[in-house]
N, C-alpha and C positions, 0 to 999 in steps of 0.2 A: 504492500497499499504506501508505504517512504517512497517509492524509487515513481509510483508510477506520483504522487505529489512534486517531487521536484521537476520529476518532466516537466510539471504543468508550468512550476513554477519557472523553470530555466524557458521557457517555451511565451511569458508571459512579460517575464525581462529582456529578452531578444525582439521579441516584438515592438515594446515600447524601447528599448534603443535604436531600437530602425527607424520607429517615427516617430524621434527623438530631434536625429539627426537628418531625416529626409526633412523635416520641420525648415527646422538650423539651415540647411541647404535651399530650399528654398524660398527665405527672407535674405537670402542673398544675395540670390540671383537677381530677384526681387528688387530689393533696392540697389545690385549693377546696372540695371536694366532702366528704372522711373526714371532717371534723366536722359538716355540719350532716347524714346522714348515720346516724353515732355518736347526736346528741342525737334526730333520728329512733327510730330502733332502743328506744334508752330511756324517753323520752314513751309509744311503744306498749306498752310494761310496763309502766310507771308506770299508763296506764288500765287495763291489764291485771289491775293487781294491787287498781288501788278496784274493779274488775268480782266482782270473782272471792274476794276475801276479807271476815269481816266490821269491823263500821269497827274501826280501828286506828289506831294514833297514835305512832305510831313512822319510822322508816324503810325499811321494808321491806330498800332496793336497797343499803343503805348496810351491813345486817347480811344481809346474801348470807350463806350455804354452800354453796358448793361438792363433792360426792359422788362416789366414784367406786363405779360399780355394775358386776356382771355386765354389767346389764340391757342394756350399750349402750357403749360404745365413749368414749365423752363422758362429764364430768362432766359432776352433773344437776344442777343452780339451783332451792336450795331458800328462800326466802321467810320468814322466823315475821312474825309480827303481837304487836302484843303492841297493849292495850288496858289504861290508870293500872297502867303494868307488868304483867302478870299476858299471860300466854298465852291466848292465844285464839287458833290456825289460825296456818295456813303455809300458800301454795300452794308449784308446784313441779312444774317444767315437763319434761313429758310428750311423746316421738316415737315413733317408728316410722317403718322405710322404706319398708315394704308398703304403703302411695297401691297404689290406682289408677295415679299418675303419682309415685310418689316417697315423698319424704318430710311426715311431717306433725307438727306437733309445737302440743301444746300444755298452758298453763300451767292446773293447776286448784286449785281452791282449795278448802283441808282444814277441820272444824273442827280441838277438841280431842277428839274421835272417834276422827277418823277420816269424817266423814262428810261429803259433796261437794257446796260449800256453790254453787261457778258454777263455767263452765268456760269457758274461750276460748278462741282460735284465737286462732293469734300466727304460724302459716306450712303454707299448706299450698299444690296446684297441680295440685291436682281438677278433674277436667271441669266445668266455666262448668252449671250447671243440673240435674247431676246430686254427683256430693260435694263443689260447693261447698253444699252447703246443708247439710253440716253448721256456719253457723256457725247458721245459724235459727231460732228461737227452740223453735218446735216439734220441730225434734231432743233442746238443750239440755236440757226439759225433765223430758224422763227421765233426766234424772242424779242433779237438784239434789238434793236435802234426799234422796239414796242412801249407806246405806255401804255398799259395799263387803264390806264384811264379810261380808254379807246377804244383798247384793244383785249375780249377778251378771253380770259386766262385755258379757260376751259377746252377739255374735250371737245373737237366737230360733231361727239357721237353726241353732247349732253349739251348742243346748243352753244360750244361757242368756236372759237377759232385758231386749236392749235392740232396739227395731222396727231396724231395718235400713230408710239412705236408699232410695228406691224405683229403681231399679236400676243401683245403685252401694252394694253389701254389700262387695267390696272392701276400696274404702276409712272406713266405715260399722267394720269388723273393723280395720283402721286405729288408727282414733281406738280404739275401744274399747281397744284395745291400749296406747299412748299413756297411757288415765287410769289405765287395769292398771297401769304401770306406777309413775307419777306414787304411787299408791293405794302398791304395793309402797313405794316409797326413804320416804314420807312414813312410813309404819308402819315402816318398820327402821331411822329415821333419831327418831325422836318422842320416843324420851328424852331424844339429844344436843339438841331445838330447844327439850322442854318445858320453861326454864327460866325464871322469874320475874324480871322484871328489881328490883332492890333497891331 
């Protein structure tokens, strides 16, 4: 009987030791990767800002404004852009949980009157070859230089003006919903961000 008890105790101690070592190893690896992951996310945002905004000379990341909206549970990011101290537009991060595979997050760049300068896809997990085509130039170009005040961001099937991706209408609807959210937030907060620097 004592042999069985000692074997059981040995197994429990071995498992405990393995668990402790694994836990410390995972914690160590996590600490090593936190900073590089954060830097990679920041670099991705900076590249997206350069892509969606008119040419700017300020640091939009440093001037980030977080606003609460009833459109989402999280705060929405607004990155104001200035050139020679004059407000020239802003980038707004819009999102929708209604994608075919969940979250779609985009950054929409607006000029001062609300016209879409460009859009960058920040995050999506849509079906490869279908929903992922939302990153393609052929899809994104239909939004450029359009002002949502007179361009209906809904899919044509829903009475809007957006051509849906073939076989990915749900993804297109979520993309369009994200763009509309970004526009609504931009217009609601335009007065607060449209201040020239002196």
